[in-house]
N, C-alpha and C positions, 0 to 999 in steps of 0.2 A: 441493560440500559437504565433500568430503574435505580440501581445502585449509583450509577454515574450521575443521573439526574438529581438524586438526593445529595450526593457529595462529589462534585466534579474532581476533587483531588484524589478520589479513589482510583482513577486511571493509573496512578503511580504505584498502586498496591497489587496490580495484576501482573503476573509473571510474563516473561517474553513468550514462553510456550503457549500460554493461554491466549495472548494477543494474536499469535499466529492462527490459533483455532478460531478465534472470534472473526478475524478477517476472512478466513476460508469460509466460515459459515455465512458471512455477509455476501460473498460471491454466490453461494448456493441460493441464498434468499433473493439475490438479484437475477435469478434464473439462468445462471451460466450452466451449460450442458455438462461440463466436466470440471471438477475442482480437485486439485492435488495439493495436499499438504506435504511438503518435501521433508526428508530426514533432517535431523538437527545438524549433521556435519556433511560436508561434501555436496552442498546444495548449489554451489557456484553463485551465491547471492540471490537465489530464488527461494523464497519461503513458501509462497503460494503460486501455483500455476493454474490459471482459470481460462477455460476455452468456451467459446460460443460457436457452434457449428452452423453450417448452412451458407447461404448467400451472404457475403459480407462477413464471413467468419473472422473471429479475432482470437488471439492468444495473448494473455497478459502474464508477465512475470511481476509479482509483487514482493518487494523486500520489506518485511515488517520489523520495525525497531521500536522497542519499548524502552524509553529513557525517562529519567527523573526530570523534574522541572529545572530549567536553566540550561539543559543540554541543547546544543545547536548542531545541525548538520552543516558541514562545510561543502564548498564546491567540489573539493577532491572526493569527499564521501559520495556525492552524487555522480561524479564522473566514473566511479568504479562500476556503477550499475549501467551506465551508458556503454561501457566496454563489454559487459555481458550481453547487451542487446545486439551489438555488432557481431560478437562471436557466435551467438546462438543462431542467427539468421532465420529462425522459424518462430519469431515472436513479433507481434504487432506493436506492443507497447510495454514499457516498464513503468512501474509505480513504486515510489517509496512512501510507505505508510508509517507514520510515527506518532508517538505521544509527545514528541518534542517539537521544536521549531527548526526552520532553515535559516542559516546565517544570512545577514543582509548581503545583497549582491548575487546570491545564487541564481535567482531568476534572470538576471541580466548578464550572467557569465557568457562570454562570447562562444564557448564551446557547447554550452547547455541550452541557451536561449533558442537556437534554431530547432531544437528537438521538442520544445514545449508548445502546446500541451498535447500534441498528437502522437508523438513517439515516446515522450517521457512526461510523467505527471508527478508532482510533489503533493503529498497529502499530509500536511502537518496536523497537529492535535485538533484544532477547531474544525478543520475540514473533515477529518476522520470522524469526529463525534457527530457532526451534522449528517454525514453519510449513514452512519449506524442508526441515528435517530430516525431518519427517513425510512430506512429499511425495516425498522422495528415497528413502524406504524401498522395498524391492522389493514390488511388488504380487503378492498371492497369485493363483495360477491358472496 
């Protein structure tokens, strides 16, 4: 986070593999009970699987995409993850975490809007960086 704070453009110099590791580490830092970093291929659109056990347990599939500036996710890109959520049946929520942005209209897409924010969450660059910044703050105690 220090590198990103000094140079916000450095997010584009971090590899896709490293971003997946960073996001997995963020779930661990957020006190998830189990965090799985999936293999590079055959992951069915799930890069990180994070579970919190107990009453109100949740299981999240996070699709992590590192793109350069100017890239936008389309509604079709997001619909692909919603299909994974339906097919898996053992997942509470899907999240797309990206260094890019989402195309205008994705949030209001008639097939996606009913899923947000409880079943599907979009975490574009600024939201991702804010989340990581909050998690990197020293914990009291």
